[in-house]
C-alpha positions in Angstrom: 67.8 -9.8 45.8 70.3 -12.4 45.2 72.9 -12.7 47.7 76.1 -11.8 45.4 74.1 -8.3 45.0 73.0 -8.1 48.7 76.6 -8.6 49.7 77.6 -5.7 47.2 75.1 -3.3 48.6 76.7 -3.9 51.8 80.1 -2.8 50.7 79.7 -0.1 48.5 82.0 3.3 49.2 80.9 6.5 50.4 83.0 8.1 47.3 82.1 10.0 44.4 82.1 8.0 41.5 79.8 5.8 38.7 77.7 2.8 39.0 76.3 0.6 36.5 73.7 -2.1 36.6 73.2 -5.6 35.2 70.3 -8.1 34.3 71.0 -11.8 34.6 71.9 -11.7 31.0 74.7 -9.2 31.9 73.0 -6.8 29.9 73.6 -3.0 31.2 70.6 -1.7 32.1 71.8 1.9 33.7 74.8 4.2 34.3 74.5 6.6 37.0 76.7 9.0 38.9 76.6 9.9 42.6 78.5 12.4 45.3 78.4 9.3 47.7 78.0 5.7 45.9 76.5 4.2 48.9 73.8 6.5 49.7 72.8 6.7 46.1 72.7 3.2 45.5 71.2 2.0 48.5 68.4 4.5 47.7 67.2 2.4 44.7 66.5 -0.4 47.1 64.3 1.3 49.6 60.8 -0.2 49.9 59.4 3.1 49.6 60.4 3.6 45.9 58.4 5.6 44.1 57.9 5.6 40.2 56.6 2.6 38.1 59.9 2.7 35.8 62.4 2.5 38.5 60.9 -0.7 40.1 60.9 -2.7 37.0 64.3 -1.8 36.4 65.3 -2.6 39.9 63.5 -5.7 39.8 65.9 -6.8 36.9 69.3 -5.7 38.4 71.1 -8.9 39.3 74.6 -7.2 40.0 76.2 -3.8 39.9 79.7 -2.2 39.2 81.3 0.9 40.6 84.1 3.5 39.4 85.6 5.8 41.9 87.0 9.1 40.5 88.2 12.0 42.3 84.9 14.6 42.2 81.5 14.4 41.2 82.5 16.5 37.8 84.7 13.6 36.8 81.8 11.3 37.2 79.5 13.1 35.4 82.3 13.1 32.3 82.6 9.1 32.7 78.8 8.7 32.9 78.3 10.5 29.8 81.0 8.8 27.8 79.6 5.3 29.1 76.1 6.2 28.2 77.1 7.2 24.5 79.4 4.1 24.2 77.0 1.0 25.8 73.4 3.1 25.4 71.7 1.4 28.2 68.4 1.1 28.1 67.0 3.1 31.1 69.3 6.0 30.4 68.1 9.2 29.0 70.4 10.1 25.8 71.0 13.1 23.7 70.4 11.1 20.7 71.0 12.9 17.7 72.9 11.1 14.6 72.6 14.3 12.3 75.9 15.3 11.3 76.5 19.3 11.6 78.1 21.5 9.5 81.3 23.2 10.3 83.2 26.2 8.7 86.5 25.3 7.8 90.0 27.6 7.2 92.1 25.0 5.5 95.5 24.5 6.9 97.6 25.6 3.5 98.9 28.7 1.9 96.5 31.2 1.0 93.7 29.1 2.8 90.5 28.5 1.5 87.2 28.5 3.7 84.2 26.2 3.0 81.7 24.5 4.8 82.0 20.5 5.6 80.4 18.1 7.6 83.8 16.0 7.9 86.5 16.7 10.2 90.0 15.8 9.4 92.6 16.2 11.6 95.2 17.9 9.2 95.7 21.1 11.3 93.1 23.1 9.6 90.7 25.1 11.9 86.7 24.2 12.3 84.5 26.9 13.8 81.1 25.4 14.8 79.0 22.9 14.4 76.2 25.3 12.9 72.6 23.3 14.2 71.4 24.4 11.1 73.0 24.7 7.8 71.3 28.3 6.7 72.9 30.5 9.5 76.3 29.1 8.3 76.0 29.7 4.6 74.7 33.1 5.2 77.4 33.7 7.2 79.9 32.3 4.7 78.2 34.3 2.0 78.7 37.4 3.4 82.3 36.7 4.2 82.9 36.0 0.5 80.7 39.4 -0.3 83.1 41.1 1.8 86.6 39.3 1.1 88.1 38.0 -2.3 89.1 34.7 -1.5 90.4 31.8 -3.7 88.1 28.8 -4.3 90.6 26.7 -6.4 92.5 23.7 -4.8 95.9 24.7 -6.1 98.9 24.1 -3.8 100.0 27.7 -3.7 103.4 27.2 -2.3 105.8 30.1 -2.6 108.3 27.7 -5.2 105.1 27.1 -7.1 104.0 31.1 -7.8 107.8 31.7 -8.2 107.9 29.2 -11.0 104.8 30.8 -12.7 103.2 27.4 -12.9 99.4 28.7 -12.5 97.7 31.3 -14.7 94.7 33.2 -12.8 91.0 31.9 -14.1 87.9 33.1 -14.6 87.2 33.5 -10.8 89.9 36.6 -11.1 88.3 37.9 -14.3 85.1 38.3 -12.6 86.6 39.7 -9.4 85.9 37.1 -7.3 89.2 36.7 -6.7 93.0 38.9 -6.3 95.4 36.3 -8.2 97.3 34.7 -5.5 98.6 32.1 -8.0 100.1 34.4 -10.2 101.7 36.3 -7.1 99.2 39.4 -7.8 98.1 39.1 -3.9 100.6 38.9 -1.2 100.6 36.2 1.4 100.8 38.8 4.1 97.6 40.6 2.8 95.8 37.2 2.4 96.5 36.4 6.1 95.3 39.7 7.1 92.0 39.0 5.6 92.1 35.3 7.3 92.4 36.8 10.6 89.7 39.3 10.3 87.3 36.3 9.0 88.4 34.3 12.3 86.7 37.4 14.1 83.7 37.6 12.2 83.1 34.0 12.9 83.9 34.1 16.6 81.7 37.2 16.4 84.4 40.0 16.8 83.7 42.4 14.0 86.2 44.7 15.2 89.4 43.9 13.1 87.4 43.1 9.9 85.6 46.7 10.0 89.4 48.2 10.8 90.7 46.5 7.7 87.7 47.3 5.3 87.8 51.0 6.6 91.5 51.1 6.0 90.7 50.0 2.5 88.2 52.6 1.7 90.2 55.4 3.0 93.1 54.3 0.8 91.0 54.2 -2.4 89.6 57.5 -1.5 92.6 59.1 -1.1 94.2 58.0 -4.3 90.5 59.3 -5.5 89.6 55.6 -6.9 86.0 56.5 -5.6 84.4 53.4 -7.5 86.4 51.0 -5.6 85.9 53.1 -2.0 81.9 52.6 -2.8 82.7 49.0 -3.4 84.3 48.6 0.1 81.7 50.9 1.5 79.1 48.2 0.7 80.7 45.5 2.0 81.1 47.3 5.0 77.3 47.9 5.2 77.0 44.3 4.7 79.1 43.5 7.4 77.2 45.7 9.7 74.0 44.5 8.5 75.1 41.0 9.5 76.4 42.0 12.8 72.7 43.9 13.6 70.9 41.0 12.7 73.3 38.8 15.5 73.5 41.1 18.1 70.8 40.4 20.9 72.7 41.1 23.9 74.8 43.5 25.7 78.1 43.7 23.7 79.7 43.4 27.2 79.0 40.2 27.3 81.4 37.8 25.9 82.8 34.2 25.9 79.3 33.1 27.7 77.3 29.7 27.3 73.7 30.0 27.7 71.2 27.0 28.8 67.4 27.0 29.1 65.0 24.7 30.0 61.0 23.6 30.0 59.8 19.8 30.7 56.9 18.2 31.0 55.8 14.6 32.3 57.6 12.8 29.2 60.2 15.3 28.2 62.6 17.9 29.1 63.4 20.6 26.1 66.9 22.0 26.2 68.1 25.3 24.4 71.8 26.4 24.2 73.1 30.0 22.8 77.2 30.1 22.4 77.7 34.3 23.0 81.0 35.8 21.9 81.3 39.8 22.0 77.7 40.1 22.4 76.7 37.9 19.3 75.2 34.3 19.3 76.9 32.5 17.0 75.5 29.4 18.0 71.7 28.3 19.0 70.8 24.9 19.2 67.7 23.1 21.0 67.0 19.4 21.5 64.6 16.9 22.9 65.6 14.8 26.0 62.8 11.9 26.8 62.3 11.0 30.3 62.8 7.3 31.3 63.2 7.1 34.9 61.4 10.3 36.0 64.7 12.3 36.1 64.7 15.3 37.6 65.4 18.7 35.6 68.5 19.0 37.6 69.8 15.8 36.6 69.1 16.6 32.6 70.2 19.5 32.5 73.9 18.3 34.0 73.9 15.5 31.6 72.9 18.1 28.7 75.4 21.1 29.8 78.2 18.4 29.3 77.1 16.8 26.1 76.1 20.0 24.5 79.4 21.8 25.3 81.7 18.5 23.7 79.3 18.8 20.9 79.8 22.6 20.0 83.6 22.4 21.3 82.9 25.1 23.8 85.2 26.1 26.3 83.3 28.9 27.9 84.7 29.8 31.5 81.1 31.2 32.0 77.8 29.1 31.8 74.4 31.1 32.6 71.5 28.9 33.7 67.9 29.1 34.9 68.6 27.2 37.9 71.2 26.3 40.3 73.1 22.5 39.8 74.5 21.0 42.6 77.3 20.2 40.4 80.9 21.9 40.3 83.2 22.0 37.2 86.8 23.2 37.4 87.6 26.4 35.7 84.1 27.1 35.0 81.5 29.5 36.7 78.0 28.6 37.0 75.7 31.3 37.2 71.9 32.0 37.8 71.7 35.7 36.8 68.8 37.3 39.0 68.6 40.9 37.0 69.8 42.6 33.9 71.1 41.4 30.5 72.4 38.2 31.6 68.9 37.4 32.9 67.3 38.5 29.6 69.4 36.2 27.7 68.6 33.4 29.9 65.3 34.0 29.4 65.4 34.1 25.7 66.9 30.8 25.8 64.0 29.3 27.9 61.6 30.9 25.2 63.4 29.1 22.4 63.0 25.8 24.6 59.1 26.7 25.2 58.7 27.3 21.4 60.5 24.2 20.4 58.3 22.2 22.7 54.9 23.6 21.0 56.4 23.1 17.6 57.1 19.4 18.7 53.6 18.7 20.3 51.8 20.3 17.6 53.6 17.7 15.2 52.7 14.8 17.8 49.2 15.6 17.5 49.1 15.6 13.7 51.0 12.5 13.5 50.2 10.5 16.6 47.0 11.8 18.2 46.7 9.3 20.6 50.4 9.9 22.2 49.0 13.6 22.4 45.9 12.6 24.1 47.7 10.3 26.4 50.3 13.4 27.5 47.6 15.8 28.1 45.6 13.1 30.2 48.9 12.5 32.3 49.5 16.2 32.8 45.9 17.0 33.6 46.2 13.9 36.5 49.2 15.8 37.8 48.4 19.3 38.1 44.6 18.7 39.6 46.3 16.1 41.9 43.8 13.3 40.6 44.3 9.2 41.6 43.4 8.8 37.8 43.6 10.3 34.6 40.7 12.4 33.8 39.5 10.4 30.8 36.1 11.3 31.1 34.9 14.8 32.2 31.8 16.5 33.1 31.1 20.2 33.3 28.2 22.0 34.6 26.5 25.5 34.2 23.5 27.4 35.2 21.6 30.0 32.9 18.8 32.0 33.9 17.6 35.8 33.3 16.2 37.2 36.5 14.9 33.5 37.5 13.0 33.2 34.5 13.4 30.2 32.5 16.4 28.4 34.5 18.5 25.4 32.7 21.3 23.7 33.7 23.6 22.4 31.2 25.6 19.3 31.6 28.3 18.9 28.7 30.1 15.4 28.4 34.3 15.6 27.4 36.1 11.9 26.5 39.8 11.9 26.3 39.6 15.7 26.5 37.2 16.1 23.3 33.1 16.9 23.4 31.0 14.0 23.6 27.8 16.0 22.1 25.9 12.6 22.0 25.7 12.5 26.0 24.9 16.5 26.4 22.2 16.8 28.9 19.9 20.1 30.2 18.1 19.9 33.3 15.2 22.0 34.1 15.2 22.7 37.8 12.3 21.2 40.0 12.4 22.2 43.4 14.2 25.5 43.2 12.0 28.8 42.8 13.8 32.1 41.9 17.4 33.1 40.5 19.3 30.5 43.5 22.2 29.1 41.5 23.4 27.3 44.6 20.1 25.3 45.2 20.0 24.6 41.5 23.5 23.2 41.3 22.7 20.9 44.2 19.6 19.8 42.8 21.2 19.1 39.5 24.3 17.5 40.7 22.2 15.2 42.8 19.9 14.4 40.0 22.6 13.6 37.3 24.6 11.4 39.4 21.6 9.4 41.2 20.5 8.4 37.8 24.0 7.5 36.5 24.3 5.3 39.6 20.7 3.8 39.1 21.3 2.8 35.6 24.8 1.8 36.5 26.6 4.2 33.8 30.1 4.8 34.1 31.0 7.8 36.2 33.2 10.6 35.6 36.8 11.0 36.8 36.3 14.8 37.0 33.8 17.1 37.5 33.7 21.0 36.7 31.7 23.4 37.9 31.3 26.8 36.4 31.6 29.2 39.6 33.5 29.7 42.9 33.0 28.5 46.2 29.7 28.6 46.7 28.7 26.6 43.6 31.4 24.0 44.3 30.2 23.3 47.9 26.7 23.1 46.8 27.7 20.4 44.1 29.9 18.6 46.9 26.6 18.4 49.3 25.1 16.1 46.7 28.2 14.2 46.0 28.2 13.4 50.0 24.4 12.8 50.1 25.3 9.9 47.1 28.4 8.7 48.8 30.5 9.9 45.7 32.4 12.6 47.5 36.2 11.5 47.4 35.5 9.0 44.7 35.3 11.6 41.8 37.4 14.8 41.8 35.3 17.9 41.6 36.8 21.5 41.2 35.5 25.0 40.6 36.7 27.5 38.1 36.4 31.4 38.4 36.1 33.2 35.2 37.7 36.3 36.5 41.3 35.2 37.2 40.7 31.5 36.2 41.4 30.2 39.6 41.1 26.5 40.1 39.0 25.6 43.8 39.2 22.4 45.6 36.6 21.4 48.2 37.8 22.4 51.8 41.1 24.1 50.4 41.0 27.9 50.9 43.5 28.7 48.3 42.9 28.5 44.7 45.2 26.8 42.1 46.4 29.0 39.2 47.8 27.4 36.1 50.1 28.8 33.6 47.8 30.5 31.2 49.3 28.4 28.1 48.9 25.2 30.1 46.8 22.6 28.1 45.2 21.5 31.5 44.0 25.1 31.8 42.8 24.9 28.3 40.8 22.0 28.2 39.1 23.2 31.8 38.4 26.2 29.9 37.1 25.1 26.8 34.7 22.6 28.8 33.6 25.4 31.0 32.7 27.3 27.8 31.1 24.7 26.3 28.6 24.2 29.1 28.1 27.8 28.9 27.3 27.8 25.6 25.2 25.0 25.7 23.1 26.1 28.3 22.3 29.6 27.2 21.5 28.2 23.8 18.7 26.2 25.7 18.0 28.8 27.4 17.0 31.5 24.9 15.1 28.6 23.0 12.9 28.0 26.4 12.6 31.7 26.8 11.4 31.9 23.1 9.0 29.4 23.1 7.7 30.8 26.6 7.1 34.2 25.0 5.1 32.7 21.9 3.0 30.3 24.3 2.2 33.1 26.6 1.0 35.5 23.2 -1.5 32.1 22.3 -2.1 31.3 25.7 -4.3 35.0 25.8 -6.7 33.2 23.4 -10.1 32.1 25.6 -11.0 28.4 25.4 -7.3 27.6 23.8 -5.2 24.9 26.1 -1.6 24.0 26.2 -2.3 21.0 24.1 -3.6 22.8 20.9 -0.8 25.4 21.5 1.7 22.6 20.8 -0.1 21.2 17.9 -0.2 24.6 16.3 3.3 25.3 16.8 4.4 21.8 15.5 2.5 22.3 12.2 3.0 26.1 11.7 6.3 26.6 13.6 5.7 30.3 14.4 3.0 32.7 15.7 3.1 35.0 12.8 2.3 31.8 10.3 -0.6 31.2 12.7 -1.8 34.6 12.4 -2.1 34.5 8.7 -3.4 31.5 8.2 -7.0 31.0 6.5 -9.8 29.6 8.1 -9.6 26.3 6.1 -5.9 25.9 7.3 -6.5 26.1 10.8 -9.7 23.6 10.4 -7.4 21.0 8.9 -5.5 21.3 11.9 -7.9 21.8 14.8 -11.3 21.0 13.7 -13.9 23.7 13.1 -14.9 25.0 16.6 -11.1 25.7 17.7 -10.1 26.8 14.2 -12.8 29.5 14.4 -12.1 30.9 18.1 -8.1 31.3 16.8 -9.4 32.7 13.5 -11.7 35.3 15.1 -8.8 36.4 17.6 -6.7 37.1 15.3 -8.7 39.0 12.9 -11.4 40.7 14.6 
């Protein structure tokens, strides 16, 4: 560490603020926030620092800068702005270069309403942005179906209309516009429609319904039933749109909701903007982890960034877990029960589905990255020192102790390596004794691998509970391999994962890819074992029938079966065929036995 940096570390303030790390070329490496700058910055230079990437970054630091602010929230805002401006290499960033559509109510007489991706500071109103263009188009189409609005770009100032400068266009004649250009619609009536439309966009349908119902009643009173029916259809369209968008209790008003799921490499954050019980915005994004950031750190950054992106000023934010940060005039709530809890769960579900969709895409486009991620996840969940690139699974098969076989299947990088499968016939065990069979098979398998200098697996999976696992561990101890290879058992009933010397099993998430691979290894070992057990039992049954023939030994039986394949074909063969295979004397014995 250079003396200048060392001196800076000794004189850091114990105040909230932002710190910035620079390398020898004065390039910004990292921007961070802290409640206490001194504690946070010194933690990076701790000798017990964990995380490979963090160690690399710290090794590059040559100087640092700090900025003191009034609160941790101010630090978060400053950090967010600096990250967006400078894009440091070691910071996570919500990179999203796409431009999103807005619904614009133009600042003009008789305002037009349209979709745009560009915001102009001319006093117009912009609602959004919308993460996907389709919901925005559906909303706009619904509005245009309910209300007749102008689409022309004429200057409809009062003086222009009074002068009679314009004539109605085709839109008026096909009943898409009320003709404000000729003064056929008053500004008051038009503004009343615009006011109702603002409510629809914000998720408040009350004014729109009230306006349409009044229109319908007016037409009905004047016996204009066709016009009343048209308004009725518009009310139905509005209610249909409202039904499709109402997913929470209507009493939940002006709330932002965040959900998250994460794995070793990335976090996935979903955002709902809720107004009057309607989800009017939904957005999900992936955030790459760079320095093993915690979910709390990522959620804090996503909270500020996404609320800015979608121009949200809600005073209440629902979250799946607590954050240490406080935002002025905003309540951060982690609901425990009720509708608010359910909407957070729905947000989390959206984040999880987005993650699965991304993983499927990666599996197709970049299978190596997909495999690396799964191996990394398995290493963490199974508490392994290395990734389980080579897995071996064992299963015993027998019926009432007859024709026992043990199957060993091999998976490499999470996929079956069928050329390496092995079948074992127990030699020292008599009768149905799964524990003794497992002990013998594990010993034989790894004794031979050691003798022949083969690469050992990183993970051994035993199909069974604590008993079978303990038997396998005995053999590994005898071979001096216990502690060098991770070994676990998997019980079928509850899919419990057992570890040696640990009385409490591990329960993995049912959708976990780690559990799916372990189940596949277990099921493949069972399938392979049962297949060979059935073959052996079948061969044993065939041989037992031929063994009843006096004067016929095992070699004769094997020769016959290799040529004729089945007892049925042996029985149906004529004497000449049998003589060609066995000679005259043996052929006559077998022919006479089946034809007497």
